[in-house]
N, C-alpha and C positions, 0 to 999 in steps of 0.2 A: 406560567411555568417558564416561558422563554426569558422573562425578565430575570428569573433566578439564574438561568443558564448564563446569561451575559454578565450578571453581577459577579459570578465566580471568576470570570476571565479578566475583567477589567478593574476590579476593586483590589488591586495589589497591596495597597497600604493597609487593608483590613482583611487580608486573605483568610485568616483563621476564623475570624468572627463571621465573615460572609459565608464561609463553608458551613459552619455550624448552624447558622440561622436558616440558610437555604436547605440544608440537609434535613433539618427537623420538619420543615414544611413538606418536603418530598416524602419523608417517612410517614407523616401523618396521612397524606393522601394514599400512599401505597398500603398502609396498614388497613385503611378502610376497604380497599379493594381486596386485601388478603383475607379479610373476615368472610368474604363471599365464596372463598375457595375452601376445599376440604383440608388442604395441608400446605405448609410453606415452611422454609427454613431460613427466611430472611431475618437477621437480627433486629431486635425491637428498639434498641437504644443506641445513641451516638457512641457511647463508651464501648459497647459490645462490637459495633461495626468496625471501629478503629482498631480494636484489639484483634479481631479476626483478620482484618486486612493485612496487618503488619506481622502476623505470625505465620502467614502462608509462605511457602517456599516454592520456587519454580521446579516443577517435576523434571527429573532427568531420566531419559530413556536409556536403557542398556541394550536396546535392540539394534542400535547403529542404523536406524532408519528414521527419516524425518517425517514419514507418513503416520498420521494418527488415525486409526480405524474409526474411532468415535466421530471424528470430524468428517470422514467420508460419508457416514450415514446421514449427518445433518444436510450436507450439500446434495446428496443423492435425491432427497425429497424435493429440492427446489430446482433441479436441473432444467426443467422445462420453462422456468420463469426468468431466465437471464435477460431476455430482450424486451421484457415488459418495463418500459421506462417509468411507469407509475407504480410498479410493484415493489417487491421486497428488495430489489437491487437498484432502486431509484437513486440512492446516494452514490453508488458506484458509477452510474451513468453520468451524473453531474460532476463527479470527481475528475472525469476526463478533461473538464474545462481548465484545470490547473496542472494535473499530472502529465498530460501529453505535452503541453508547452514546456514544462520543466525538463522533461527528458530531451525533447527536441532542441531547445535552446542551449542546454548544457553540452550536448554532443556537438552542435555547430560551433560553439565557442572554443572547442578543443581541436578543431580541424579547419584547414584552409580549403579543403576540397568539399564541394557540395554541388548538387544538381538543381537548377531552377525547376520548381514544380514538384520535384522529388528530393527534398533536401537530405533524406536519410538513405538514398540509394547507395547500394554497396555495403551497407552495414547489416551484419547478421545478429539478430536479437533473439534471445531465448526468454519467453514469457512463462515464468514458473507459476503454476496454479492459475492457469489462464481462464478457468471457468468456461463461460460461453463465448469468450473472445472479445469481451468489452474493451480491453486495452489493445489486444493484438490487431484488431481491425484498423483503428486510427493510425497505429504505427506502420501498418502495411500501406495505408493510403499515403503516408509520407515517403514511401519508396523503400522502406526497409524490407529485408527478407526475414520473416518472422517464423519461429518455431514455437508453438504454444503447447505446453504439456500440462496434463491434469490427471490425477489418479482415478477420477470418477469418469467412467466410460460414457455415461449419459451426458455429462458436461461436454465432452468432446463431440458427441453426436450433434448436440445443439449448436456448437461452434461451427462444425463442418457444414451443417445445413444452412446456417445464416450466411457464411462467406460465399456459398454457392450462388447466391443472388447477384454477386458482383464478380464478373469474369476476371477483373484485374486482381482482386484479392485472392481469388482461387489460385492464381499463379504465384503470388507473393507469400502466402501463408500456408503452412502445413501444421496440422494438429496431431498429437499423439497421446493416447491414453498411457501415461507413463509416470513413474516417480522420478525425482531428480537423481536418485542413486542409479537408476537404470540408464539415464542419459550419460552419466559419468563413464560408464563402462564402454560406451560407443563413441563419445564425442569429447575427448580430452582436449582442452585449449582450442575449442572450435569457435566460440562466439565472441563477438566484439562487445556485446552488451547483454546483461541480464537484468530483467525487471521482475521484481517480486512485490506486487502491490496488494496490500491487505492479505498477506499470506503468512508471514512469520509468526503471527499471534495464533496460528492454527497448527503449527508443526509440533511433532512429538519431541524432537531433539534439535534445538536451535544451533548448537555448535556443529553437529553433523551437517545441517543444512548449509551453513556458511562455508564449511570445508568443501562441500560438493560444488557450491557456486564458484569457489576459487579454482577448482580442478577443471571445470568446463569453460572457464573464461580465459581468453588470450591475455598474455602479459600486457599491462597498461589498458586493459579493458575496463569498462564501467559497470558498476552494479548500482541499481536504483531500487530502493526499498521504501514503501510507505507502510506505516503501522500505527499502533496505539500505545501511548505511554502507560506505565503502571503507576498511577497516582490515585489519591482519593477522588480527585475530580473526574478522572476517567471511569472510576467505578460508578459514581453517582450518575454521570451523564451518559456514559457508554453502555451501561447495563441497566441500572434502575430506571432511568428516564427513557433512553432510546428503545430498550427492549420491553420493559415491564409496564411502562406507563403510556408512552407515546406510540409505541409499536412501529418505530422507524425501520427496525429490522426485526426478524422473528425472534421470539424469546428463546434463549439457549444458544444463539449464534456465537456468542463470545464467552470465554472463561477468564475472569480477571487475573487468575493465577498465571495465565499464559501471556498476559500483556508484557511488553518489553520496554524497559526504561532506555532512553537513548544512550546513557552511559554504558549500560551492559552491552548494547548492540555495537557501540563503537569499540569497546574492549575486545569483543569477539572478532570483529572485522580486522582490527589492527594485529591481533595475535595470529591471524590466518593470512597475513600478507597483503592486507588492504590499507590504503591511506584514505581516511575520511576527509572529503573535500567540503561538504556542506551538510548542515542539519537545519531544516526549516519547519516551523510550526504550521499546522493547518487547522482551519476552523470550518465546521459545517453549520449553516443556518437552516434549521428545520422548517422555518416559515417560508423562506424563499426557495428552499431546496438547492442552495448554491454553496460552493466552497470558496474560501479565500485563504491567502497566506497571512500568518501572524507571527509575531516575534516569539511568543511563548510556545513551548513544546509540551505543555502539560496535558494536552489531549492527543490529537493526531500529529504526526510529523513525517517528513520525508528526508531520506538520507541519500547522498551520492558519495560513492566510494570508488577508488581506482585501485586495481590490482597492481602490485609492484612488478617491475620487470627490468630487463637489462636496459641501460640508458640508450635511448633511441633519439630520433629527431625531436627537437623541442616542439611543444604544442604551439599552435598558431598564436595563441594569446600571449605566449612568452616573447614573441619576436615582432609581432605586428603592432603598429601604433594603435592606441585605443580607438581613434576615429575610424581606422580601417576595419577593425573588428566589428564595430557597430554598423558600418556600412554594409559589411558582408551579411550580418544578421538581418538587417533591414531588407536587403535584396532577396534573401531566402524567405521572406515573409515573417520574420521574427523581429519585433521591435525592441528586443532586449527585456521584455516583461513577460511574466508567466501567468498573466491573468486572462488572456484572451486567446482564442484559437480560431484560425481562419475556418469559415464554414465548410470549405471543401476538403479539410483534412480530418474531420472528426465524424 
């Protein structure tokens, strides 16, 4: 099965043929499993699956809230499992190996001010959809002042309990059972950084979500998003394989209709006052349980965007020689790569 997974990604010259051949194998395997169940709505043919996939439209909420009540029920059931590194959230634990350095190194490259040992000291971060605090904690260990919000109260209880084991984190991180819209009402232009990792594919209204991010972020503040592209490949691997066959994540975790193409995300960001600085593809290896960066954004990807603001001082990377910037990054424990994380920061 993993050989099919990798052939999708690297056989670019024969992408359509590779997709069809691999998909038929997956469907055959899945249909055998389906016969053992009482009901299923999965399409039986390649033609039908392609037709269904490309006639679906992204739902648009008129509630002006980004919270999806159906999504809350899903995550409520798993609230006690956030810190099980071998459980349902194992892939998110290992994602820290690339997403934490990505956030850290990007922020350090934009500023000449840093503190040895606590490179993100003085930076206020809002972690939207923080869950049990899997990303909030390593950011707090890097010195940041983190506010983690999640509409699921049990997630916040889990996060609060886990941070209590570390007195340093207890001072640097605060958690709130809150929606992003509620934060807007009390914290306009408060945060230097917003992170929304594996969140936007679960919201009810993506445009409202982006607008709210802009409202609570300071001018020239950074927004980091990781999510899943809306492609044939992401349907097969992200839902059919990962959920229905291999069980990497619980079945029903994702809805393909809510996956977000990077082009759509970039358009929404730019129309709401952001400048997109980078879009990087991400790849999960289910055999090793590890993540890596890749050029293709056909599956998972990470975005860094900066909110526009009045012209201020130039970023450090605009004025410092390249060698000086690299030296600063190296001094802060960042070798300029996003593939490794010091043991004491994660």
